[in-house]
Structures are given as structure tokens and as C-alpha cells.
ZAKOL-899827 format. One record per atom (N, C-alpha, C): residue in one letter; x, y, z. Coordinates in nm, 3 decimals, m for minus. Example, Ala and Ser with C-alpha at 12.3 -4.5 7.8 and 13.67 -1.06 7.14 Angstrom:
<r "A" <1.319 m0.569 0.780>>;
<r "A" <1.230 m0.450 0.780>>;
<r "A" <1.320 m0.330 0.780>>;
<r "S" <1.285 m0.225 0.708>>;
<r "S" <1.367 m0.106 0.714>>;
<r "S" <1.290 0.003 0.787>>;
//
This chain:
<r "M" <m8.632 m1.769 15.108>>;
<r "M" <m8.719 m1.847 15.020>>;
<r "M" <m8.718 m1.990 15.048>>;
<r "K" <m8.841 m2.039 15.025>>;
<r "K" <m8.889 m2.161 15.098>>;
<r "K" <m8.929 m2.259 14.961>>;
<r "K" <m8.906 m2.386 14.962>>;
<r "K" <m8.960 m2.483 14.880>>;
<r "K" <m9.095 m2.535 14.912>>;
<r "I" <m9.178 m2.545 14.814>>;
<r "I" <m9.304 m2.630 14.837>>;
<r "I" <m9.323 m2.727 14.717>>;
<r "S" <m9.390 m2.829 14.767>>;
<r "S" <m9.410 m2.939 14.669>>;
<r "S" <m9.547 m2.907 14.604>>;
<r "P" <m9.548 m2.954 14.469>>;
<r "P" <m9.681 m2.941 14.397>>;
<r "P" <m9.809 m2.993 14.473>>;
<r "V" <m9.784 m3.116 14.548>>;
<r "V" <m9.915 m3.161 14.612>>;
<r "V" <m9.940 m3.055 14.746>>;
<r "E" <m9.841 m2.981 14.815>>;
<r "E" <m9.878 m2.894 14.918>>;
<r "E" <m9.927 m2.766 14.845>>;
<r "A" <m9.850 m2.728 14.743>>;
<r "A" <m9.913 m2.598 14.671>>;
<r "A" <m10.052 m2.624 14.628>>;
<r "K" <m10.103 m2.727 14.580>>;
<r "K" <m10.236 m2.759 14.513>>;
<r "K" <m10.327 m2.761 14.640>>;
<r "K" <m10.281 m2.821 14.770>>;
<r "K" <m10.371 m2.817 14.883>>;
<r "K" <m10.394 m2.648 14.919>>;
<r "R" <m10.302 m2.578 14.897>>;
<r "R" <m10.320 m2.455 14.968>>;
<r "R" <m10.396 m2.359 14.863>>;
<r "L" <m10.389 m2.398 14.734>>;
<r "L" <m10.453 m2.329 14.631>>;
<r "L" <m10.590 m2.368 14.645>>;
<r "D" <m10.628 m2.483 14.638>>;
<r "D" <m10.761 m2.539 14.663>>;
<r "D" <m10.825 m2.488 14.794>>;
<r "A" <m10.760 m2.451 14.882>>;
<r "A" <m10.813 m2.369 15.005>>;
<r "A" <m10.846 m2.242 14.994>>;
<r "N" <m10.826 m2.186 14.888>>;
<r "N" <m10.834 m2.044 14.858>>;
<r "N" <m10.752 m1.948 14.925>>;
<r "E" <m10.642 m2.009 14.973>>;
<r "E" <m10.558 m1.885 15.055>>;
<r "E" <m10.520 m1.792 14.914>>;
<r "P" <m10.491 m1.655 14.972>>;
<r "P" <m10.462 m1.559 14.885>>;
<r "P" <m10.302 m1.599 14.843>>;
<r "I" <m10.287 m1.656 14.731>>;
<r "I" <m10.152 m1.672 14.694>>;
<r "I" <m10.140 m1.627 14.548>>;
<r "V" <m10.034 m1.591 14.495>>;
<r "V" <m9.986 m1.538 14.365>>;
<r "V" <m9.904 m1.631 14.313>>;
<r "L" <m9.948 m1.698 14.175>>;
<r "L" <m9.857 m1.778 14.117>>;
<r "L" <m9.796 m1.725 14.016>>;
<r "L" <m9.663 m1.723 14.019>>;
<r "L" <m9.584 m1.633 13.932>>;
<r "L" <m9.486 m1.748 13.846>>;
<r "D" <m9.503 m1.742 13.722>>;
<r "D" <m9.427 m1.824 13.610>>;
<r "D" <m9.326 m1.732 13.561>>;
<r "V" <m9.227 m1.792 13.580>>;
<r "V" <m9.104 m1.715 13.526>>;
<r "V" <m9.033 m1.750 13.397>>;
<r "R" <m9.105 m1.832 13.326>>;
<r "R" <m9.054 m1.865 13.190>>;
<r "R" <m9.099 m1.755 13.091>>;
<r "E" <m9.053 m1.798 12.975>>;
<r "E" <m9.061 m1.693 12.866>>;
<r "E" <m9.194 m1.683 12.817>>;
<r "Q" <m9.246 m1.583 12.765>>;
<r "Q" <m9.396 m1.576 12.752>>;
<r "Q" <m9.437 m1.689 12.640>>;
<r "A" <m9.357 m1.729 12.523>>;
<r "A" <m9.408 m1.825 12.453>>;
<r "A" <m9.426 m1.952 12.524>>;
<r "E" <m9.339 m1.991 12.619>>;
<r "E" <m9.351 m2.112 12.694>>;
<r "E" <m9.493 m2.115 12.792>>;
<r "Y" <m9.515 m1.993 12.842>>;
<r "Y" <m9.633 m1.956 12.917>>;
<r "Y" <m9.752 m1.982 12.843>>;
<r "V" <m9.756 m1.925 12.718>>;
<r "V" <m9.880 m1.922 12.611>>;
<r "V" <m9.909 m2.061 12.607>>;
<r "D" <m9.793 m2.152 12.599>>;
<r "D" <m9.820 m2.278 12.548>>;
<r "D" <m9.879 m2.366 12.667>>;
<r "R" <m9.832 m2.349 12.778>>;
<r "R" <m9.899 m2.427 12.893>>;
<r "R" <m9.861 m2.363 13.014>>;
<r "H" <m9.962 m2.341 13.111>>;
<r "H" <m9.925 m2.278 13.247>>;
<r "H" <m10.046 m2.337 13.348>>;
<r "I" <m10.014 m2.303 13.476>>;
<r "I" <m10.112 m2.330 13.583>>;
<r "I" <m10.208 m2.209 13.574>>;
<r "P" <m10.338 m2.241 13.570>>;
<r "P" <m10.442 m2.159 13.586>>;
<r "P" <m10.415 m2.031 13.680>>;
<r "N" <m10.468 m1.925 13.640>>;
<r "N" <m10.454 m1.801 13.737>>;
<r "N" <m10.300 m1.768 13.751>>;
<r "S" <m10.208 m1.811 13.689>>;
<r "S" <m10.062 m1.760 13.729>>;
<r "S" <m10.053 m1.624 13.645>>;
<r "I" <m9.963 m1.563 13.678>>;
<r "I" <m9.919 m1.443 13.597>>;
<r "I" <m9.777 m1.471 13.542>>;
<r "N" <m9.732 m1.396 13.437>>;
<r "N" <m9.608 m1.439 13.370>>;
<r "N" <m9.507 m1.316 13.390>>;
<r "V" <m9.401 m1.333 13.454>>;
<r "V" <m9.297 m1.213 13.456>>;
<r "V" <m9.179 m1.293 13.429>>;
<r "P" <m9.120 m1.308 13.277>>;
<r "P" <m8.988 m1.388 13.252>>;
<r "P" <m8.892 m1.350 13.341>>;
<r "L" <m8.806 m1.480 13.365>>;
<r "L" <m8.680 m1.427 13.474>>;
<r "L" <m8.598 m1.316 13.396>>;
<r "S" <m8.597 m1.327 13.270>>;
<r "S" <m8.509 m1.225 13.189>>;
<r "S" <m8.559 m1.065 13.224>>;
<r "N" <m8.692 m1.073 13.279>>;
<r "N" <m8.740 m0.946 13.315>>;
<r "N" <m8.789 m0.921 13.455>>;
<r "I" <m8.736 m1.002 13.551>>;
<r "I" <m8.769 m1.019 13.677>>;
<r "I" <m8.772 m0.888 13.754>>;
<r "A" <m8.675 m0.795 13.719>>;
<r "A" <m8.656 m0.656 13.777>>;
<r "A" <m8.782 m0.581 13.768>>;
<r "S" <m8.883 m0.624 13.669>>;
<r "S" <m9.015 m0.544 13.658>>;
<r "S" <m9.114 m0.601 13.759>>;
<r "V" <m9.087 m0.704 13.805>>;
<r "V" <m9.189 m0.788 13.893>>;
<r "V" <m9.264 m0.679 13.990>>;
<r "E" <m9.169 m0.581 14.031>>;
<r "E" <m9.242 m0.474 14.159>>;
<r "E" <m9.355 m0.395 14.099>>;
<r "K" <m9.366 m0.390 13.965>>;
<r "K" <m9.463 m0.327 13.903>>;
<r "K" <m9.605 m0.414 13.882>>;
<r "R" <m9.590 m0.532 13.904>>;
<r "R" <m9.718 m0.627 13.882>>;
<r "R" <m9.750 m0.660 14.030>>;
<r "L" <m9.640 m0.677 14.122>>;
<r "L" <m9.655 m0.748 14.238>>;
<r "L" <m9.617 m0.655 14.349>>;
<r "K" <m9.704 m0.549 14.400>>;
<r "K" <m9.656 m0.433 14.492>>;
<r "K" <m9.634 m0.484 14.621>>;
<r "D" <m9.741 m0.565 14.672>>;
<r "D" <m9.730 m0.634 14.807>>;
<r "D" <m9.615 m0.737 14.844>>;
<r "K" <m9.515 m0.675 14.888>>;
<r "K" <m9.391 m0.759 14.931>>;
<r "K" <m9.409 m0.867 15.032>>;
<r "N" <m9.508 m0.876 15.120>>;
<r "N" <m9.584 m0.952 15.193>>;
<r "N" <m9.675 m1.062 15.156>>;
<r "A" <m9.706 m1.054 15.026>>;
<r "A" <m9.794 m1.159 14.967>>;
<r "A" <m9.724 m1.288 14.940>>;
<r "T" <m9.790 m1.389 14.969>>;
<r "T" <m9.741 m1.518 14.948>>;
<r "T" <m9.732 m1.566 14.790>>;
<r "I" <m9.608 m1.579 14.749>>;
<r "I" <m9.586 m1.598 14.589>>;
<r "I" <m9.523 m1.742 14.586>>;
<r "F" <m9.586 m1.831 14.488>>;
<r "F" <m9.535 m1.946 14.437>>;
<r "F" <m9.480 m1.939 14.315>>;
<r "V" <m9.354 m1.938 14.313>>;
<r "V" <m9.267 m1.935 14.166>>;
<r "V" <m9.244 m2.060 14.110>>;
<r "Y" <m9.277 m2.074 13.979>>;
<r "Y" <m9.236 m2.172 13.898>>;
<r "Y" <m9.189 m2.146 13.762>>;
<r "C" <m9.117 m2.253 13.721>>;
<r "C" <m9.049 m2.249 13.565>>;
<r "C" <m9.092 m2.362 13.497>>;
<r "L" <m9.002 m2.435 13.418>>;
<r "L" <m9.010 m2.576 13.344>>;
<r "L" <m8.950 m2.659 13.449>>;
<r "S" <m8.837 m2.654 13.516>>;
<r "S" <m8.776 m2.746 13.581>>;
<r "S" <m8.724 m2.722 13.731>>;
<r "G" <m8.717 m2.584 13.753>>;
<r "G" <m8.689 m2.536 13.876>>;
<r "G" <m8.557 m2.448 13.887>>;
<r "G" <m8.486 m2.450 13.787>>;
<r "G" <m8.378 m2.364 13.795>>;
<r "G" <m8.423 m2.219 13.779>>;
<r "R" <m8.488 m2.162 13.696>>;
<r "R" <m8.511 m2.036 13.681>>;
<r "R" <m8.590 m1.964 13.813>>;
<r "S" <m8.705 m2.058 13.852>>;
<r "S" <m8.768 m2.027 13.962>>;
<r "S" <m8.689 m2.006 14.082>>;
<r "S" <m8.582 m2.094 14.105>>;
<r "S" <m8.495 m2.074 14.219>>;
<r "S" <m8.426 m1.946 14.218>>;
<r "S" <m8.359 m1.906 14.081>>;
<r "S" <m8.306 m1.783 14.064>>;
<r "S" <m8.403 m1.645 14.087>>;
<r "A" <m8.503 m1.665 14.027>>;
<r "A" <m8.620 m1.565 14.034>>;
<r "A" <m8.643 m1.545 14.193>>;
<r "A" <m8.666 m1.644 14.263>>;
<r "A" <m8.712 m1.643 14.394>>;
<r "A" <m8.608 m1.564 14.484>>;
<r "A" <m8.472 m1.597 14.460>>;
<r "A" <m8.366 m1.540 14.532>>;
<r "A" <m8.360 m1.381 14.489>>;
<r "Q" <m8.360 m1.354 14.365>>;
<r "Q" <m8.372 m1.218 14.330>>;
<r "Q" <m8.473 m1.127 14.392>>;
<r "M" <m8.602 m1.206 14.404>>;
<r "M" <m8.712 m1.128 14.476>>;
<r "M" <m8.693 m1.121 14.627>>;
<r "A" <m8.618 m1.212 14.690>>;
<r "A" <m8.595 m1.197 14.820>>;
<r "A" <m8.504 m1.074 14.834>>;
<r "K" <m8.407 m1.057 14.739>>;
<r "K" <m8.326 m0.936 14.760>>;
<r "K" <m8.395 m0.806 14.744>>;
<r "M" <m8.508 m0.800 14.675>>;
<r "M" <m8.565 m0.695 14.643>>;
<r "M" <m8.685 m0.671 14.771>>;
<r "G" <m8.681 m0.761 14.855>>;
<r "G" <m8.778 m0.739 14.972>>;
<r "G" <m8.885 m0.829 14.995>>;
<r "Y" <m8.905 m0.916 14.887>>;
<r "Y" <m9.023 m1.001 14.912>>;
<r "Y" <m9.020 m1.086 15.020>>;
<r "Q" <m9.095 m1.135 15.111>>;
<r "Q" <m9.101 m1.196 15.239>>;
<r "Q" <m9.157 m1.336 15.218>>;
<r "N" <m9.226 m1.363 15.154>>;
<r "N" <m9.316 m1.506 15.151>>;
<r "N" <m9.311 m1.568 15.023>>;
<r "I" <m9.176 m1.603 14.954>>;
<r "I" <m9.162 m1.661 14.842>>;
<r "I" <m9.125 m1.800 14.854>>;
<r "Y" <m9.194 m1.882 14.760>>;
<r "Y" <m9.195 m2.037 14.749>>;
<r "Y" <m9.139 m2.080 14.634>>;
<r "N" <m9.045 m2.144 14.631>>;
<r "N" <m8.998 m2.212 14.503>>;
<r "N" <m9.090 m2.346 14.466>>;
<r "L" <m9.191 m2.333 14.406>>;
<r "L" <m9.266 m2.454 14.350>>;
<r "L" <m9.183 m2.552 14.251>>;
<r "G" <m9.083 m2.491 14.182>>;
<r "G" <m8.991 m2.578 14.104>>;
<r "G" <m9.044 m2.569 13.969>>;
<r "G" <m9.071 m2.690 13.891>>;
<r "G" <m9.092 m2.676 13.751>>;
<r "G" <m9.250 m2.728 13.725>>;
<r "I" <m9.300 m2.662 13.635>>;
<r "I" <m9.422 m2.708 13.573>>;
<r "I" <m9.431 m2.866 13.537>>;
<r "S" <m9.323 m2.913 13.497>>;
<r "S" <m9.303 m3.039 13.459>>;
<r "S" <m9.313 m3.147 13.567>>;
<r "S" <m9.350 m3.099 13.694>>;
<r "S" <m9.374 m3.188 13.809>>;
<r "S" <m9.505 m3.164 13.847>>;
<r "W" <m9.592 m3.079 13.785>>;
<r "W" <m9.733 m3.028 13.836>>;
<r "W" <m9.813 m3.137 13.760>>;
<r "R" <m9.872 m3.193 13.841>>;
<r "R" <m9.984 m3.328 13.795>>;
<r "R" <m10.105 m3.277 13.785>>;
<r "Y" <m10.145 m3.138 13.791>>;
<r "Y" <m10.289 m3.110 13.784>>;
<r "Y" <m10.311 m3.024 13.684>>;
<r "E" <m10.417 m2.956 13.665>>;
<r "E" <m10.475 m2.878 13.561>>;
<r "E" <m10.370 m2.783 13.504>>;
<r "T" <m10.363 m2.767 13.368>>;
<r "T" <m10.284 m2.659 13.319>>;
<r "T" <m10.371 m2.615 13.208>>;
<r "V" <m10.349 m2.489 13.165>>;
<r "V" <m10.416 m2.433 13.052>>;
<r "V" <m10.316 m2.364 12.947>>;
<r "S" <m10.373 m2.319 12.826>>;
<r "S" <m10.298 m2.263 12.724>>;
<r "S" <m10.353 m2.125 12.695>>;
<r "G" <m10.268 m2.032 12.644>>;
<r "G" <m10.303 m1.911 12.594>>;
<r "G" <m10.280 m1.809 12.685>>;
<r "R" <m10.311 m1.687 12.663>>;
<r "R" <m10.279 m1.587 12.769>>;
<r "R" <m10.396 m1.565 12.873>>;
<r "N" <m10.343 m1.512 12.992>>;
<r "N" <m10.436 m1.487 13.094>>;
<r "N" <m10.491 m1.358 13.068>>;
//
């Protein structure tokens, strides 16, 4: 697992790289506010991530509110065999567009 700053993540997203944004907060938190085009798999249900993200070589940016849950989720996903996981940390540090509602 690698760390990535919001600035670097935004650059890579803006370059249209094929990146999966994974929000590991609870669904109510996600509905309230999330990064556009992210998917929600709560940390409490991270074992089910393989059903949503089948490509274990995909580039995945994981985030939560402050960085604790994303770090835990990224570590668990690495044990599941995911190869390109980046801990984006918390949405509280994301200074760019966010949206609300379900994707």
C-alpha cells in the first residue's frame, strides 16, 4: 500500500487515468458527501470488495473521513491480493469537488 496526496490524486484523476475511487465510510456518510465517481464499500463490509472490484491489478485510491479506516481497508485489500492500492486518507483533506446522494 502506498500513500497519495489529494493534490497528486486530483492530477491523476484529471488526466483520466483508469482509477477506482473507493470510499470505505458507512453508507450514510457516503450519501452525505463523497468524491464524484467513487464507489462505497464500508470498512465493516470490506470482505465483499472482491464482488465489486474484480481486477486485483486496478489502481485503487481508498479514502474515508480522516485516514484511519482507509489505511485499515487498504491493508486488508493488500492481503486479498490487490496490487495497486493507494491510501488517499480522508475526505476531510479533499479540497476539490464533492457531491451528495447515491451514485
